[in-house]
PyMOL commands that place a pseudoatom at each C-alpha (Angstrom):
pseudoatom trace, name=CA, resn=UNK, resi=1, chain=A, elem=C, hetatm=0, pos=[-16.328, 34.247, 33.427]
pseudoatom trace, name=CA, resn=UNK, resi=2, chain=A, elem=C, hetatm=0, pos=[-16.182, 37.045, 35.649]
pseudoatom trace, name=CA, resn=UNK, resi=3, chain=A, elem=C, hetatm=0, pos=[-13.531, 35.619, 37.629]
pseudoatom trace, name=CA, resn=UNK, resi=4, chain=A, elem=C, hetatm=0, pos=[-11.674, 34.365, 34.515]
pseudoatom trace, name=CA, resn=UNK, resi=5, chain=A, elem=C, hetatm=0, pos=[-11.246, 38.071, 34.038]
pseudoatom trace, name=CA, resn=UNK, resi=6, chain=A, elem=C, hetatm=0, pos=[-10.523, 39.035, 37.563]
pseudoatom trace, name=CA, resn=UNK, resi=7, chain=A, elem=C, hetatm=0, pos=[-7.508, 36.412, 37.483]
pseudoatom trace, name=CA, resn=UNK, resi=8, chain=A, elem=C, hetatm=0, pos=[-5.837, 37.932, 34.250]
pseudoatom trace, name=CA, resn=UNK, resi=9, chain=A, elem=C, hetatm=0, pos=[-6.603, 41.490, 34.909]
pseudoatom trace, name=CA, resn=UNK, resi=10, chain=A, elem=C, hetatm=0, pos=[-8.817, 42.043, 31.743]
pseudoatom trace, name=CA, resn=UNK, resi=11, chain=A, elem=C, hetatm=0, pos=[-10.692, 45.382, 32.617]
pseudoatom trace, name=CA, resn=UNK, resi=12, chain=A, elem=C, hetatm=0, pos=[-14.236, 46.013, 32.134]
pseudoatom trace, name=CA, resn=UNK, resi=13, chain=A, elem=C, hetatm=0, pos=[-13.459, 48.946, 29.548]
pseudoatom trace, name=CA, resn=UNK, resi=14, chain=A, elem=C, hetatm=0, pos=[-10.864, 46.839, 27.118]
pseudoatom trace, name=CA, resn=UNK, resi=15, chain=A, elem=C, hetatm=0, pos=[-12.550, 45.206, 24.708]
pseudoatom trace, name=CA, resn=UNK, resi=16, chain=A, elem=C, hetatm=0, pos=[-11.888, 40.849, 25.226]
pseudoatom trace, name=CA, resn=UNK, resi=17, chain=A, elem=C, hetatm=0, pos=[-14.398, 38.873, 23.865]
pseudoatom trace, name=CA, resn=UNK, resi=18, chain=A, elem=C, hetatm=0, pos=[-15.107, 35.718, 26.083]
pseudoatom trace, name=CA, resn=UNK, resi=19, chain=A, elem=C, hetatm=0, pos=[-13.925, 32.940, 23.613]
pseudoatom trace, name=CA, resn=UNK, resi=20, chain=A, elem=C, hetatm=0, pos=[-10.376, 34.458, 24.012]
pseudoatom trace, name=CA, resn=UNK, resi=21, chain=A, elem=C, hetatm=0, pos=[-10.714, 35.143, 27.534]
pseudoatom trace, name=CA, resn=UNK, resi=22, chain=A, elem=C, hetatm=0, pos=[-11.849, 31.307, 27.490]
pseudoatom trace, name=CA, resn=UNK, resi=23, chain=A, elem=C, hetatm=0, pos=[-8.409, 30.131, 25.197]
pseudoatom trace, name=CA, resn=UNK, resi=24, chain=A, elem=C, hetatm=0, pos=[-6.249, 32.491, 27.529]
pseudoatom trace, name=CA, resn=UNK, resi=25, chain=A, elem=C, hetatm=0, pos=[-7.429, 29.927, 30.188]
pseudoatom trace, name=CA, resn=UNK, resi=26, chain=A, elem=C, hetatm=0, pos=[-7.202, 27.115, 28.676]
pseudoatom trace, name=CA, resn=UNK, resi=27, chain=A, elem=C, hetatm=0, pos=[-10.726, 26.625, 29.374]
pseudoatom trace, name=CA, resn=UNK, resi=28, chain=A, elem=C, hetatm=0, pos=[-13.853, 25.248, 27.452]
pseudoatom trace, name=CA, resn=UNK, resi=29, chain=A, elem=C, hetatm=0, pos=[-17.867, 26.095, 28.560]
pseudoatom trace, name=CA, resn=UNK, resi=30, chain=A, elem=C, hetatm=0, pos=[-18.834, 23.226, 30.494]
pseudoatom trace, name=CA, resn=UNK, resi=31, chain=A, elem=C, hetatm=0, pos=[-22.101, 24.320, 31.609]
pseudoatom trace, name=CA, resn=UNK, resi=32, chain=A, elem=C, hetatm=0, pos=[-24.018, 23.507, 28.489]
pseudoatom trace, name=CA, resn=UNK, resi=33, chain=A, elem=C, hetatm=0, pos=[-21.916, 19.776, 27.953]
pseudoatom trace, name=CA, resn=UNK, resi=34, chain=A, elem=C, hetatm=0, pos=[-23.219, 19.232, 31.320]
pseudoatom trace, name=CA, resn=UNK, resi=35, chain=A, elem=C, hetatm=0, pos=[-26.668, 20.431, 30.573]
pseudoatom trace, name=CA, resn=UNK, resi=36, chain=A, elem=C, hetatm=0, pos=[-27.152, 18.101, 27.301]
pseudoatom trace, name=CA, resn=UNK, resi=37, chain=A, elem=C, hetatm=0, pos=[-25.404, 15.292, 29.349]
pseudoatom trace, name=CA, resn=UNK, resi=38, chain=A, elem=C, hetatm=0, pos=[-27.897, 15.417, 32.102]
pseudoatom trace, name=CA, resn=UNK, resi=39, chain=A, elem=C, hetatm=0, pos=[-30.474, 15.957, 30.011]
pseudoatom trace, name=CA, resn=UNK, resi=40, chain=A, elem=C, hetatm=0, pos=[-29.756, 12.276, 28.035]
pseudoatom trace, name=CA, resn=UNK, resi=41, chain=A, elem=C, hetatm=0, pos=[-29.779, 10.823, 31.393]
pseudoatom trace, name=CA, resn=UNK, resi=42, chain=A, elem=C, hetatm=0, pos=[-33.088, 11.839, 32.458]
pseudoatom trace, name=CA, resn=UNK, resi=43, chain=A, elem=C, hetatm=0, pos=[-34.681, 11.341, 28.569]
pseudoatom trace, name=CA, resn=UNK, resi=44, chain=A, elem=C, hetatm=0, pos=[-32.900, 7.869, 29.007]
pseudoatom trace, name=CA, resn=UNK, resi=45, chain=A, elem=C, hetatm=0, pos=[-34.722, 7.477, 32.597]
pseudoatom trace, name=CA, resn=UNK, resi=46, chain=A, elem=C, hetatm=0, pos=[-38.324, 8.038, 30.784]
pseudoatom trace, name=CA, resn=UNK, resi=47, chain=A, elem=C, hetatm=0, pos=[-37.481, 6.053, 27.897]
pseudoatom trace, name=CA, resn=UNK, resi=48, chain=A, elem=C, hetatm=0, pos=[-37.222, 2.955, 30.286]
pseudoatom trace, name=CA, resn=UNK, resi=49, chain=A, elem=C, hetatm=0, pos=[-40.433, 4.119, 32.845]
pseudoatom trace, name=CA, resn=UNK, resi=50, chain=A, elem=C, hetatm=0, pos=[-42.392, 4.385, 29.799]
pseudoatom trace, name=CA, resn=UNK, resi=51, chain=A, elem=C, hetatm=0, pos=[-41.823, 0.916, 28.747]
pseudoatom trace, name=CA, resn=UNK, resi=52, chain=A, elem=C, hetatm=0, pos=[-40.172, 2.115, 25.664]
pseudoatom trace, name=CA, resn=UNK, resi=53, chain=A, elem=C, hetatm=0, pos=[-36.884, 0.077, 25.440]
pseudoatom trace, name=CA, resn=UNK, resi=54, chain=A, elem=C, hetatm=0, pos=[-36.502, -1.594, 21.697]
pseudoatom trace, name=CA, resn=UNK, resi=55, chain=A, elem=C, hetatm=0, pos=[-34.843, -5.191, 21.699]
pseudoatom trace, name=CA, resn=UNK, resi=56, chain=A, elem=C, hetatm=0, pos=[-36.286, -8.278, 21.878]
pseudoatom trace, name=CA, resn=UNK, resi=57, chain=A, elem=C, hetatm=0, pos=[-37.291, -10.419, 24.581]
pseudoatom trace, name=CA, resn=UNK, resi=58, chain=A, elem=C, hetatm=0, pos=[-36.304, -13.827, 26.068]
pseudoatom trace, name=CA, resn=UNK, resi=59, chain=A, elem=C, hetatm=0, pos=[-37.628, -17.061, 25.219]
pseudoatom trace, name=CA, resn=UNK, resi=60, chain=A, elem=C, hetatm=0, pos=[-40.558, -18.257, 28.351]
pseudoatom trace, name=CA, resn=UNK, resi=61, chain=A, elem=C, hetatm=0, pos=[-42.879, -16.097, 30.585]
pseudoatom trace, name=CA, resn=UNK, resi=62, chain=A, elem=C, hetatm=0, pos=[-42.714, -12.512, 30.643]
pseudoatom trace, name=CA, resn=UNK, resi=63, chain=A, elem=C, hetatm=0, pos=[-40.864, -10.798, 33.466]
pseudoatom trace, name=CA, resn=UNK, resi=64, chain=A, elem=C, hetatm=0, pos=[-42.650, -8.259, 35.840]
pseudoatom trace, name=CA, resn=UNK, resi=65, chain=A, elem=C, hetatm=0, pos=[-41.197, -4.845, 34.308]
pseudoatom trace, name=CA, resn=UNK, resi=66, chain=A, elem=C, hetatm=0, pos=[-40.348, -2.586, 37.026]
pseudoatom trace, name=CA, resn=UNK, resi=67, chain=A, elem=C, hetatm=0, pos=[-42.994, -0.201, 36.464]
pseudoatom trace, name=CA, resn=UNK, resi=68, chain=A, elem=C, hetatm=0, pos=[-45.238, -2.767, 37.369]
pseudoatom trace, name=CA, resn=UNK, resi=69, chain=A, elem=C, hetatm=0, pos=[-43.533, -3.619, 40.261]
pseudoatom trace, name=CA, resn=UNK, resi=70, chain=A, elem=C, hetatm=0, pos=[-43.488, -0.067, 41.632]
pseudoatom trace, name=CA, resn=UNK, resi=71, chain=A, elem=C, hetatm=0, pos=[-47.377, -0.219, 41.088]
pseudoatom trace, name=CA, resn=UNK, resi=72, chain=A, elem=C, hetatm=0, pos=[-48.132, -3.648, 42.591]
pseudoatom trace, name=CA, resn=UNK, resi=73, chain=A, elem=C, hetatm=0, pos=[-46.263, -2.312, 45.856]
pseudoatom trace, name=CA, resn=UNK, resi=74, chain=A, elem=C, hetatm=0, pos=[-47.383, 1.060, 46.209]
pseudoatom trace, name=CA, resn=UNK, resi=75, chain=A, elem=C, hetatm=0, pos=[-51.308, -0.248, 45.231]
pseudoatom trace, name=CA, resn=UNK, resi=76, chain=A, elem=C, hetatm=0, pos=[-51.089, 2.630, 42.540]
pseudoatom trace, name=CA, resn=UNK, resi=77, chain=A, elem=C, hetatm=0, pos=[-52.970, 1.389, 39.647]
pseudoatom trace, name=CA, resn=UNK, resi=78, chain=A, elem=C, hetatm=0, pos=[-53.050, 4.320, 37.535]
pseudoatom trace, name=CA, resn=UNK, resi=79, chain=A, elem=C, hetatm=0, pos=[-49.707, 5.297, 35.484]
pseudoatom trace, name=CA, resn=UNK, resi=80, chain=A, elem=C, hetatm=0, pos=[-50.509, 8.891, 35.175]
pseudoatom trace, name=CA, resn=UNK, resi=81, chain=A, elem=C, hetatm=0, pos=[-51.125, 9.031, 38.725]
pseudoatom trace, name=CA, resn=UNK, resi=82, chain=A, elem=C, hetatm=0, pos=[-47.320, 7.503, 39.032]
pseudoatom trace, name=CA, resn=UNK, resi=83, chain=A, elem=C, hetatm=0, pos=[-45.928, 9.695, 37.146]
pseudoatom trace, name=CA, resn=UNK, resi=84, chain=A, elem=C, hetatm=0, pos=[-47.199, 12.627, 38.150]
pseudoatom trace, name=CA, resn=UNK, resi=85, chain=A, elem=C, hetatm=0, pos=[-46.017, 11.486, 42.037]
pseudoatom trace, name=CA, resn=UNK, resi=86, chain=A, elem=C, hetatm=0, pos=[-42.586, 10.793, 40.525]
pseudoatom trace, name=CA, resn=UNK, resi=87, chain=A, elem=C, hetatm=0, pos=[-42.405, 14.404, 39.070]
pseudoatom trace, name=CA, resn=UNK, resi=88, chain=A, elem=C, hetatm=0, pos=[-42.146, 15.502, 42.939]
pseudoatom trace, name=CA, resn=UNK, resi=89, chain=A, elem=C, hetatm=0, pos=[-39.328, 13.706, 43.811]
pseudoatom trace, name=CA, resn=UNK, resi=90, chain=A, elem=C, hetatm=0, pos=[-39.743, 14.136, 47.946]
pseudoatom trace, name=CA, resn=UNK, resi=91, chain=A, elem=C, hetatm=0, pos=[-42.684, 12.882, 47.841]
pseudoatom trace, name=CA, resn=UNK, resi=92, chain=A, elem=C, hetatm=0, pos=[-42.413, 9.878, 45.764]
pseudoatom trace, name=CA, resn=UNK, resi=93, chain=A, elem=C, hetatm=0, pos=[-39.393, 8.932, 47.881]
pseudoatom trace, name=CA, resn=UNK, resi=94, chain=A, elem=C, hetatm=0, pos=[-41.303, 8.964, 50.918]
pseudoatom trace, name=CA, resn=UNK, resi=95, chain=A, elem=C, hetatm=0, pos=[-43.352, 6.713, 49.469]
pseudoatom trace, name=CA, resn=UNK, resi=96, chain=A, elem=C, hetatm=0, pos=[-41.030, 4.196, 48.498]
pseudoatom trace, name=CA, resn=UNK, resi=97, chain=A, elem=C, hetatm=0, pos=[-39.228, 4.330, 51.856]
pseudoatom trace, name=CA, resn=UNK, resi=98, chain=A, elem=C, hetatm=0, pos=[-42.639, 4.515, 53.603]
pseudoatom trace, name=CA, resn=UNK, resi=99, chain=A, elem=C, hetatm=0, pos=[-43.772, 0.546, 51.667]
pseudoatom trace, name=CA, resn=UNK, resi=100, chain=A, elem=C, hetatm=0, pos=[-40.415, -0.647, 53.079]
pseudoatom trace, name=CA, resn=UNK, resi=101, chain=A, elem=C, hetatm=0, pos=[-40.965, 0.560, 56.592]
pseudoatom trace, name=CA, resn=UNK, resi=102, chain=A, elem=C, hetatm=0, pos=[-44.764, -1.151, 57.386]
pseudoatom trace, name=CA, resn=UNK, resi=103, chain=A, elem=C, hetatm=0, pos=[-45.361, -4.686, 55.232]
pseudoatom trace, name=CA, resn=UNK, resi=104, chain=A, elem=C, hetatm=0, pos=[-48.435, -4.017, 53.844]
pseudoatom trace, name=CA, resn=UNK, resi=105, chain=A, elem=C, hetatm=0, pos=[-48.477, -6.901, 51.175]
pseudoatom trace, name=CA, resn=UNK, resi=106, chain=A, elem=C, hetatm=0, pos=[-47.114, -10.346, 51.812]
pseudoatom trace, name=CA, resn=UNK, resi=107, chain=A, elem=C, hetatm=0, pos=[-44.168, -11.966, 50.199]
pseudoatom trace, name=CA, resn=UNK, resi=108, chain=A, elem=C, hetatm=0, pos=[-43.785, -14.937, 48.543]
pseudoatom trace, name=CA, resn=UNK, resi=109, chain=A, elem=C, hetatm=0, pos=[-40.900, -16.860, 49.174]
for i in range(1, 109): cmd.bond("trace and resi %d" % i, "trace and resi %d" % (i + 1))
show_as sticks, trace
zoom trace
């Protein structure tokens, strides 16, 4: 906001509201919108990881879930442990990268 005030040469002694400054530069507050958008994306990811997405399944054998595949690949039995590990992005990325470097599991093709 101070940057817009400098561009418009509004002194700190002038009583101009932030709303008025935004109107003068024809801008809106975008930070709050970006935060809400990222929060919605994160909540959707959490719903998918927890397996709580509503809908109907197809006829036939159930497909393996994404979460179940990750648990099998990493040999982590506990979902809680996996979610705690996922909270630390670097550790989780390292774990997943190491899965593909050293073949511990047998592929069935």
